[in-house]
C-alpha positions in Angstrom: 0.0 0.0 0.0 1.3 3.4 -0.9 2.1 5.9 1.9 0.6 8.6 -0.3 -2.7 10.0 1.0 -5.7 8.7 -0.9 -7.4 11.1 -3.2 -10.8 12.5 -2.2 -12.4 11.7 -5.5 -14.1 8.4 -5.7 -16.5 6.8 -8.1 -19.1 7.3 -5.4 -19.2 11.0 -6.0 -19.9 10.6 -9.6 -22.6 8.0 -8.9 -24.2 10.4 -6.4 -24.0 13.3 -8.9 -25.8 11.4 -11.6 -28.5 10.0 -9.2 -29.2 13.5 -8.0 -30.0 14.4 -11.5 -32.4 11.5 -11.8 -33.0 8.1 -10.2 -31.8 5.2 -12.5 -31.5 1.5 -12.7 -28.0 0.3 -12.0 -27.3 -0.8 -15.6 -28.5 2.6 -17.0 -26.4 4.4 -14.4 -23.3 2.5 -15.3 -23.9 3.4 -19.0 -24.4 7.1 -18.0 -21.2 7.1 -16.1 -19.0 5.6 -18.9 -20.7 7.5 -21.8 -20.8 10.9 -20.1 -18.1 13.5 -20.8 -16.3 12.5 -17.5 -15.9 9.1 -19.1 -13.0 10.8 -20.8 -11.1 11.1 -17.5 -11.8 7.7 -16.0 -13.7 4.5 -16.4 -15.0 1.8 -14.2 -15.7 -1.9 -15.0 -19.3 -3.0 -14.6 -18.5 -5.5 -11.8 -16.6 -3.0 -9.8 -19.4 -0.5 -10.3 -22.0 -2.9 -8.9 -19.8 -3.6 -5.8 -19.6 0.1 -5.2 -23.3 0.5 -5.5 -23.8 -2.2 -2.8 -21.4 -0.5 -0.5 -23.1 2.9 -1.0 -26.5 1.3 -0.1 -25.0 -0.2 3.0 -23.6 3.2 3.9 -27.0 4.9 3.5 -26.0 7.0 0.5 -28.4 5.2 -1.9 -31.7 3.5 -1.7 -32.9 0.8 -4.1 -36.6 0.8 -4.7 -38.4 -1.9 -6.6 -39.9 -0.7 -9.9 -42.4 -2.4 -12.2 -41.5 -0.6 -15.4 -40.7 -3.8 -17.4 -42.2 -6.5 -15.3 -38.9 -7.8 -14.1 -38.8 -5.9 -10.8 -35.6 -4.0 -11.4 -34.4 -1.8 -8.6 -34.3 1.9 -9.2 -31.4 3.6 -7.4 -32.2 6.9 -5.6 -29.8 9.2 -3.8 -30.6 9.7 -0.1 -30.4 13.1 1.7 -27.1 11.9 3.2 -25.8 11.2 -0.2 -26.9 14.6 -1.5 -25.1 16.3 1.5 -21.9 14.4 0.9 -22.0 15.1 -2.8 -22.7 18.8 -2.3 -19.8 19.2 0.1 -17.4 17.4 -2.3 -18.6 19.2 -5.3 -18.2 22.7 -3.8 -14.8 22.2 -2.2 -11.4 22.7 -3.9 -9.1 19.8 -4.6 -6.5 19.4 -1.9 -3.5 18.3 -4.0 -2.1 19.4 -7.3 -2.1 15.7 -8.5 -5.9 15.7 -8.1 -6.5 18.4 -10.7 -6.4 16.0 -13.6 -9.3 13.8 -12.4 -11.0 15.2 -9.4 -11.2 18.8 -10.4 -12.4 17.8 -13.9 -15.2 15.7 -12.3 -16.2 18.6 -10.0 -16.1 21.0 -12.9 -18.4 18.7 -14.9 -21.0 18.5 -12.1 -20.7 22.2 -11.3 -21.6 23.1 -14.9 -24.8 21.1 -14.4 -25.5 23.0 -11.1 -25.1 26.3 -12.9 -22.8 29.4 -13.4 -22.6 30.3 -9.7 -21.3 26.8 -8.8 -18.7 27.0 -11.6 -17.6 30.4 -10.5 -17.3 29.4 -6.8 -15.3 26.3 -7.8 -12.9 28.3 -9.9 -12.5 31.0 -7.2 -11.8 28.5 -4.5 -9.4 26.4 -6.6 -7.5 29.5 -7.8 -6.9 30.5 -4.2 -5.7 27.0 -3.3 -3.4 26.9 -6.4 -1.8 30.1 -5.3 -1.3 28.6 -1.8 0.4 25.6 -3.4 2.7 27.9 -5.3 3.5 30.1 -2.2 4.3 27.0 -0.1 6.7 25.5 -2.7 10.1 26.8 -1.8 12.9 26.0 -4.3 16.2 25.9 -2.4 19.2 25.8 -4.7 21.3 24.5 -1.8 19.6 21.1 -1.9 20.6 18.3 -4.1 20.0 18.5 -7.9 17.3 15.9 -8.0 15.2 17.4 -5.2 15.6 20.8 -6.8 14.5 19.4 -10.2 11.4 17.8 -8.7 10.4 21.0 -7.0 11.0 23.1 -10.2 8.8 20.6 -12.0 6.0 20.9 -9.4 6.2 24.6 -9.5 5.9 24.5 -13.3 2.9 22.2 -13.1 1.1 24.5 -10.6 1.9 27.6 -12.7 0.5 25.8 -15.8 -2.6 24.9 -13.8 -3.1 28.5 -12.8 -2.6 29.7 -16.3 -5.0 27.1 -17.6 -7.7 28.1 -15.1 -7.3 31.8 -15.9 -7.5 31.1 -19.7 -10.3 28.7 -19.5 -12.7 30.4 -17.0 -15.8 31.2 -19.0 -16.6 34.9 -19.0 -20.3 34.3 -18.3 -19.3 32.2 -15.2 
């Protein structure tokens, strides 16, 4: 197991986000996940997806209600109030680490665009502040060894590129 801290983005957040939009059967939800625009940043196998859905039900984030739409008694997944709260907190918070920008921030941005311009604006604002904090905390000391210095220069460049990307990509109407 890696000593690195686990990212805060999980498939559960995306599942909650899609179920907040509309309750769905598990198979339809899996298709929605993999065929949505965020399917460009990650994917999940169907068997792993079903296991996550079961864990989410056990945790009280989802309910499965019987439906009679096709006579087979399929279960319709519904997000619970607890699930909505957890999703809202996740969606509105900045990502904690620069490495999380590629997947977690993009997922948050996707769901914020659904929530509306104020959600997008708030996410960009919070994340911009956090990116500047990352940059301010990263001290490059030329007295340290070459390798450490190179890694820190690389990280600084990544953070600067992220800030530039955010400034250039922030929609004017948001």
